[in-house]
VOROLO-600082 format. One record per residue: residue number from 1; x, y, z of N, C-alpha, C in turn. Coordinates in steps of 0.05 Angstrom, whole numbers. Layout:
N
<pt NUM; <X; Y; Z>; <X; Y; Z>; <X; Y; Z>>;
...
***
This chain:
173
<pt 1; <1; 3488; -2346>; <17; 3511; -2340>; <37; 3503; -2318>>;
<pt 2; <62; 3507; -2324>; <83; 3501; -2305>; <89; 3527; -2290>>;
<pt 3; <89; 3526; -2264>; <94; 3549; -2247>; <123; 3548; -2237>>;
<pt 4; <139; 3567; -2245>; <168; 3567; -2237>; <170; 3579; -2209>>;
<pt 5; <181; 3564; -2191>; <184; 3572; -2163>; <213; 3577; -2154>>;
<pt 6; <230; 3582; -2173>; <259; 3586; -2167>; <263; 3607; -2146>>;
<pt 7; <251; 3630; -2148>; <254; 3652; -2129>; <246; 3643; -2101>>;
<pt 8; <223; 3631; -2098>; <212; 3623; -2072>; <229; 3600; -2060>>;
<pt 9; <239; 3582; -2076>; <255; 3560; -2066>; <282; 3570; -2056>>;
<pt 10; <294; 3589; -2070>; <320; 3599; -2061>; <318; 3618; -2037>>;
<pt 11; <294; 3628; -2031>; <291; 3646; -2008>; <293; 3630; -1981>>;
<pt 12; <287; 3605; -1982>; <289; 3588; -1958>; <265; 3590; -1940>>;
<pt 13; <249; 3611; -1942>; <225; 3614; -1926>; <208; 3636; -1938>>;
<pt 14; <182; 3634; -1935>; <164; 3654; -1946>; <140; 3643; -1960>>;
<pt 15; <123; 3661; -1969>; <99; 3654; -1983>; <94; 3672; -2006>>;
<pt 16; <84; 3661; -2028>; <79; 3677; -2052>; <50; 3670; -2062>>;
<pt 17; <37; 3689; -2074>; <11; 3685; -2086>; <15; 3688; -2116>>;
<pt 18; <3; 3669; -2131>; <5; 3669; -2160>; <-23; 3668; -2172>>;
<pt 19; <-28; 3684; -2193>; <-53; 3682; -2208>; <-48; 3663; -2231>>;
<pt 20; <-63; 3641; -2231>; <-58; 3620; -2251>; <-84; 3612; -2264>>;
<pt 21; <-82; 3597; -2286>; <-106; 3587; -2300>; <-101; 3557; -2307>>;
<pt 22; <-123; 3543; -2309>; <-123; 3515; -2319>; <-124; 3517; -2349>>;
<pt 23; <-102; 3508; -2362>; <-99; 3512; -2391>; <-106; 3489; -2409>>;
<pt 24; <-117; 3468; -2398>; <-124; 3444; -2414>; <-151; 3448; -2428>>;
<pt 25; <-152; 3448; -2455>; <-178; 3451; -2469>; <-196; 3426; -2467>>;
<pt 26; <-183; 3403; -2461>; <-198; 3378; -2459>; <-186; 3362; -2435>>;
<pt 27; <-203; 3345; -2424>; <-194; 3326; -2404>; <-202; 3298; -2412>>;
<pt 28; <-187; 3278; -2403>; <-193; 3251; -2409>; <-201; 3236; -2384>>;
<pt 29; <-220; 3218; -2388>; <-229; 3201; -2365>; <-235; 3174; -2377>>;
<pt 30; <-221; 3153; -2368>; <-225; 3126; -2378>; <-225; 3124; -2408>>;
<pt 31; <-206; 3138; -2421>; <-203; 3136; -2450>; <-221; 3154; -2466>>;
<pt 32; <-240; 3168; -2454>; <-257; 3187; -2468>; <-247; 3215; -2463>>;
<pt 33; <-251; 3232; -2483>; <-242; 3260; -2481>; <-267; 3278; -2479>>;
<pt 34; <-265; 3297; -2460>; <-287; 3316; -2455>; <-277; 3345; -2456>>;
<pt 35; <-294; 3362; -2466>; <-287; 3390; -2471>; <-289; 3406; -2445>>;
<pt 36; <-269; 3422; -2439>; <-270; 3441; -2417>; <-284; 3466; -2427>>;
<pt 37; <-306; 3472; -2415>; <-322; 3496; -2423>; <-312; 3521; -2410>>;
<pt 38; <-305; 3520; -2385>; <-298; 3544; -2370>; <-278; 3537; -2348>>;
<pt 39; <-257; 3552; -2346>; <-238; 3549; -2324>; <-228; 3577; -2318>>;
<pt 40; <-239; 3589; -2297>; <-232; 3616; -2289>; <-204; 3618; -2277>>;
<pt 41; <-190; 3640; -2281>; <-165; 3644; -2267>; <-169; 3643; -2236>>;
<pt 42; <-149; 3633; -2222>; <-152; 3631; -2193>; <-125; 3636; -2180>>;
<pt 43; <-126; 3642; -2154>; <-102; 3647; -2138>; <-91; 3622; -2126>>;
<pt 44; <-65; 3618; -2129>; <-52; 3595; -2118>; <-31; 3605; -2097>>;
<pt 45; <-34; 3595; -2073>; <-15; 3603; -2052>; <6; 3582; -2049>>;
<pt 46; <32; 3591; -2050>; <54; 3572; -2047>; <70; 3581; -2023>>;
<pt 47; <74; 3563; -2004>; <88; 3570; -1979>; <113; 3552; -1976>>;
<pt 48; <136; 3565; -1974>; <161; 3551; -1968>; <165; 3552; -1938>>;
<pt 49; <164; 3528; -1926>; <166; 3526; -1897>; <194; 3519; -1888>>;
<pt 50; <211; 3539; -1883>; <238; 3536; -1873>; <256; 3521; -1893>>;
<pt 51; <250; 3521; -1918>; <267; 3508; -1938>; <265; 3478; -1937>>;
<pt 52; <246; 3467; -1922>; <244; 3438; -1919>; <219; 3426; -1933>>;
<pt 53; <198; 3442; -1934>; <173; 3433; -1947>; <160; 3456; -1961>>;
<pt 54; <143; 3448; -1980>; <129; 3467; -1997>; <100; 3460; -1996>>;
<pt 55; <82; 3479; -1990>; <54; 3474; -1991>; <41; 3491; -2013>>;
<pt 56; <26; 3478; -2030>; <12; 3491; -2053>; <-17; 3488; -2047>>;
<pt 57; <-32; 3511; -2046>; <-60; 3510; -2041>; <-76; 3531; -2057>>;
<pt 58; <-101; 3525; -2062>; <-118; 3543; -2077>; <-143; 3528; -2085>>;
<pt 59; <-163; 3542; -2095>; <-187; 3529; -2104>; <-199; 3544; -2128>>;
<pt 60; <-214; 3529; -2144>; <-227; 3539; -2168>; <-249; 3520; -2176>>;
<pt 61; <-263; 3527; -2197>; <-284; 3510; -2208>; <-279; 3507; -2238>>;
<pt 62; <-280; 3483; -2248>; <-276; 3477; -2276>; <-302; 3465; -2287>>;
<pt 63; <-312; 3476; -2309>; <-337; 3466; -2321>; <-330; 3449; -2346>>;
<pt 64; <-341; 3425; -2346>; <-335; 3406; -2368>; <-361; 3396; -2380>>;
<pt 65; <-362; 3392; -2406>; <-385; 3380; -2420>; <-382; 3350; -2421>>;
<pt 66; <-402; 3336; -2410>; <-401; 3307; -2409>; <-428; 3297; -2419>>;
<pt 67; <-429; 3276; -2437>; <-455; 3266; -2446>; <-470; 3252; -2424>>;
<pt 68; <-497; 3254; -2424>; <-514; 3240; -2405>; <-510; 3210; -2409>>;
<pt 69; <-508; 3196; -2387>; <-504; 3167; -2388>; <-527; 3151; -2399>>;
<pt 70; <-551; 3164; -2400>; <-575; 3150; -2411>; <-583; 3158; -2438>>;
<pt 71; <-583; 3185; -2444>; <-594; 3194; -2469>; <-573; 3208; -2487>>;
<pt 72; <-549; 3211; -2477>; <-526; 3222; -2492>; <-527; 3252; -2498>>;
<pt 73; <-546; 3266; -2486>; <-547; 3295; -2489>; <-524; 3307; -2473>>;
<pt 74; <-513; 3329; -2483>; <-491; 3342; -2469>; <-500; 3355; -2443>>;
<pt 75; <-485; 3351; -2421>; <-490; 3361; -2395>; <-466; 3376; -2386>>;
<pt 76; <-470; 3401; -2375>; <-447; 3415; -2364>; <-444; 3408; -2335>>;
<pt 77; <-421; 3400; -2327>; <-415; 3391; -2300>; <-394; 3409; -2288>>;
<pt 78; <-399; 3420; -2264>; <-380; 3436; -2250>; <-364; 3419; -2231>>;
<pt 79; <-337; 3422; -2233>; <-319; 3407; -2215>; <-307; 3427; -2196>>;
<pt 80; <-315; 3426; -2170>; <-301; 3443; -2151>; <-274; 3431; -2145>>;
<pt 81; <-253; 3447; -2148>; <-226; 3438; -2145>; <-213; 3451; -2120>>;
<pt 82; <-204; 3434; -2102>; <-192; 3443; -2077>; <-163; 3432; -2077>>;
<pt 83; <-143; 3449; -2081>; <-115; 3440; -2082>; <-103; 3445; -2055>>;
<pt 84; <-90; 3424; -2044>; <-75; 3426; -2019>; <-53; 3404; -2021>>;
<pt 85; <-31; 3411; -2032>; <-10; 3391; -2038>; <16; 3399; -2024>>;
<pt 86; <29; 3380; -2011>; <54; 3384; -1998>; <77; 3370; -2012>>;
<pt 87; <99; 3383; -2015>; <123; 3372; -2027>; <147; 3376; -2008>>;
<pt 88; <166; 3358; -2010>; <191; 3361; -1995>; <210; 3377; -2012>>;
<pt 89; <229; 3391; -1998>; <249; 3407; -2012>; <277; 3397; -2003>>;
<pt 90; <294; 3392; -2023>; <322; 3384; -2018>; <339; 3399; -2038>>;
<pt 91; <359; 3413; -2027>; <378; 3429; -2044>; <364; 3448; -2063>>;
<pt 92; <343; 3462; -2053>; <327; 3481; -2068>; <314; 3468; -2092>>;
<pt 93; <308; 3443; -2090>; <293; 3428; -2111>; <269; 3414; -2099>>;
<pt 94; <248; 3413; -2114>; <224; 3399; -2104>; <228; 3369; -2108>>;
<pt 95; <223; 3354; -2086>; <226; 3325; -2086>; <198; 3313; -2085>>;
<pt 96; <193; 3296; -2104>; <166; 3284; -2106>; <167; 3254; -2098>>;
<pt 97; <145; 3245; -2088>; <142; 3217; -2081>; <136; 3201; -2106>>;
<pt 98; <152; 3181; -2112>; <148; 3167; -2138>; <121; 3152; -2139>>;
<pt 99; <109; 3146; -2116>; <84; 3132; -2116>; <60; 3151; -2118>>;
<pt 100; <61; 3175; -2107>; <38; 3192; -2106>; <38; 3216; -2125>>;
<pt 101; <58; 3233; -2122>; <57; 3259; -2137>; <81; 3264; -2155>>;
<pt 102; <91; 3243; -2167>; <115; 3245; -2184>; <110; 3264; -2208>>;
<pt 103; <87; 3264; -2219>; <82; 3280; -2243>; <71; 3308; -2237>>;
<pt 104; <69; 3315; -2211>; <59; 3342; -2204>; <80; 3363; -2204>>;
<pt 105; <105; 3356; -2198>; <126; 3376; -2197>; <152; 3364; -2207>>;
<pt 106; <170; 3381; -2216>; <196; 3372; -2225>; <216; 3395; -2222>>;
<pt 107; <238; 3389; -2209>; <259; 3409; -2205>; <249; 3433; -2189>>;
<pt 108; <246; 3456; -2202>; <237; 3480; -2188>; <210; 3490; -2198>>;
<pt 109; <194; 3472; -2209>; <168; 3481; -2220>; <146; 3461; -2212>>;
<pt 110; <122; 3471; -2211>; <98; 3456; -2204>; <80; 3457; -2228>>;
<pt 111; <68; 3434; -2236>; <50; 3433; -2259>; <21; 3439; -2249>>;
<pt 112; <12; 3463; -2252>; <-15; 3471; -2243>; <-37; 3455; -2257>>;
<pt 113; <-34; 3451; -2283>; <-55; 3436; -2297>; <-58; 3408; -2285>>;
<pt 114; <-35; 3395; -2279>; <-36; 3368; -2268>; <-49; 3368; -2240>>;
<pt 115; <-43; 3389; -2224>; <-55; 3391; -2197>; <-86; 3392; -2199>>;
<pt 116; <-95; 3409; -2218>; <-124; 3412; -2221>; <-137; 3387; -2233>>;
<pt 117; <-124; 3376; -2253>; <-134; 3352; -2267>; <-137; 3328; -2247>>;
<pt 118; <-117; 3325; -2230>; <-118; 3303; -2210>; <-141; 3306; -2191>>;
<pt 119; <-147; 3330; -2183>; <-170; 3335; -2166>; <-196; 3330; -2180>>;
<pt 120; <-197; 3337; -2206>; <-221; 3331; -2222>; <-225; 3301; -2224>>;
<pt 121; <-204; 3286; -2229>; <-206; 3257; -2231>; <-217; 3244; -2206>>;
<pt 122; <-208; 3254; -2183>; <-217; 3243; -2157>; <-246; 3250; -2152>>;
<pt 123; <-256; 3271; -2164>; <-284; 3279; -2159>; <-302; 3274; -2183>>;
<pt 124; <-294; 3257; -2202>; <-310; 3251; -2225>; <-335; 3237; -2217>>;
<pt 125; <-358; 3245; -2226>; <-383; 3232; -2218>; <-386; 3204; -2230>>;
<pt 126; <-398; 3186; -2214>; <-402; 3159; -2223>; <-422; 3158; -2247>>;
<pt 127; <-442; 3174; -2245>; <-463; 3175; -2266>; <-470; 3204; -2272>>;
<pt 128; <-471; 3211; -2297>; <-479; 3238; -2305>; <-506; 3236; -2319>>;
<pt 129; <-526; 3250; -2309>; <-553; 3250; -2320>; <-561; 3278; -2327>>;
<pt 130; <-576; 3282; -2350>; <-586; 3308; -2358>; <-607; 3317; -2339>>;
<pt 131; <-622; 3298; -2327>; <-642; 3304; -2306>; <-646; 3278; -2291>>;
<pt 132; <-654; 3280; -2266>; <-655; 3256; -2249>; <-673; 3234; -2260>>;
<pt 133; <-694; 3241; -2274>; <-713; 3221; -2285>; <-709; 3216; -2315>>;
<pt 134; <-685; 3219; -2325>; <-679; 3214; -2353>; <-688; 3186; -2361>>;
<pt 135; <-703; 3184; -2383>; <-713; 3158; -2392>; <-694; 3144; -2411>>;
<pt 136; <-674; 3157; -2421>; <-654; 3145; -2439>; <-664; 3141; -2467>>;
<pt 137; <-651; 3123; -2481>; <-657; 3117; -2509>; <-672; 3091; -2512>>;
<pt 138; <-688; 3089; -2533>; <-702; 3064; -2539>; <-681; 3043; -2547>>;
<pt 139; <-682; 3019; -2535>; <-662; 2999; -2542>; <-666; 2987; -2570>>;
<pt 140; <-690; 2992; -2582>; <-696; 2981; -2608>; <-688; 3001; -2630>>;
<pt 141; <-698; 3026; -2629>; <-694; 3045; -2651>; <-675; 3068; -2643>>;
<pt 142; <-669; 3072; -2618>; <-651; 3093; -2610>; <-664; 3120; -2606>>;
<pt 143; <-691; 3121; -2606>; <-705; 3146; -2602>; <-702; 3156; -2573>>;
<pt 144; <-699; 3182; -2569>; <-697; 3194; -2542>; <-724; 3192; -2529>>;
<pt 145; <-727; 3176; -2508>; <-752; 3171; -2495>; <-761; 3195; -2478>>;
<pt 146; <-744; 3214; -2473>; <-751; 3239; -2459>; <-769; 3256; -2477>>;
<pt 147; <-768; 3252; -2503>; <-784; 3268; -2522>; <-811; 3254; -2528>>;
<pt 148; <-815; 3231; -2517>; <-840; 3216; -2522>; <-835; 3188; -2530>>;
<pt 149; <-856; 3172; -2529>; <-853; 3143; -2535>; <-851; 3139; -2565>>;
<pt 150; <-835; 3119; -2573>; <-831; 3115; -2602>; <-849; 3093; -2613>>;
<pt 151; <-862; 3078; -2595>; <-881; 3057; -2604>; <-868; 3030; -2610>>;
<pt 152; <-843; 3027; -2605>; <-829; 3001; -2610>; <-838; 2981; -2589>>;
<pt 153; <-837; 2956; -2597>; <-841; 2934; -2578>; <-815; 2930; -2563>>;
<pt 154; <-814; 2937; -2538>; <-789; 2936; -2523>; <-785; 2911; -2507>>;
<pt 155; <-804; 2892; -2511>; <-802; 2867; -2497>; <-779; 2851; -2509>>;
<pt 156; <-757; 2849; -2495>; <-734; 2835; -2506>; <-732; 2808; -2490>>;
<pt 157; <-734; 2787; -2505>; <-733; 2761; -2492>; <-705; 2749; -2496>>;
<pt 158; <-696; 2735; -2475>; <-671; 2722; -2477>; <-674; 2698; -2496>>;
<pt 159; <-657; 2696; -2517>; <-661; 2675; -2537>; <-659; 2647; -2524>>;
<pt 160; <-646; 2644; -2502>; <-644; 2618; -2489>; <-671; 2610; -2477>>;
<pt 161; <-689; 2629; -2473>; <-715; 2623; -2462>; <-737; 2620; -2484>>;
<pt 162; <-729; 2622; -2509>; <-749; 2621; -2531>; <-764; 2595; -2531>>;
<pt 163; <-752; 2573; -2524>; <-766; 2547; -2524>; <-788; 2547; -2503>>;
<pt 164; <-784; 2561; -2481>; <-806; 2562; -2461>; <-829; 2578; -2471>>;
<pt 165; <-824; 2599; -2487>; <-845; 2615; -2499>; <-861; 2598; -2518>>;
<pt 166; <-848; 2580; -2533>; <-862; 2562; -2551>; <-880; 2543; -2535>>;
<pt 167; <-871; 2534; -2512>; <-887; 2516; -2496>; <-912; 2530; -2486>>;
<pt 168; <-909; 2555; -2477>; <-932; 2570; -2468>; <-952; 2576; -2491>>;
<pt 169; <-941; 2583; -2514>; <-958; 2589; -2537>; <-974; 2564; -2546>>;
<pt 170; <-961; 2540; -2545>; <-974; 2516; -2553>; <-995; 2508; -2533>>;
<pt 171; <-991; 2515; -2507>; <-1010; 2508; -2486>; <-1035; 2524; -2489>>;
<pt 172; <-1034; 2548; -2501>; <-1057; 2565; -2504>; <-1075; 2555; -2526>>;
<pt 173; <-1065; 2539; -2545>; <-1081; 2530; -2568>; <-1101; 2510; -2561>>;
***
């Protein structure tokens, strides 16, 4: 959602409150796509400080479905989003830093979706688990070990060490 700030930028000074929503149905993280389950409308405060700088602030929570890193069951993860972004203003236009926030604003508008998405990316969890003691999947048959043992022999030997196993087995004879 692009938020048009033409009126506020031309005023030279002031503050406006906008009711906005995060409109992305999906988000991507390291090449994978995840479904956005819930993104409630929220208030975004935009303050023009003497026609020289623009401060955009607000907060919301976005809920995303992410598979468990061990057993692949869907897990709903809440992302608390805290927006506090500053932009420079020149000739009633938003000026962005090419290194940091180039894709967040352009001309007289701010990309709300991009502001929220960037905050989600910075707060993405390293590991998502359905429960802290998730047992994962059997490496042999793929059975969900949270539902019970599958009975597979999970002893996986490194093939480079197979000759040592032969030595031990011959020593037992």
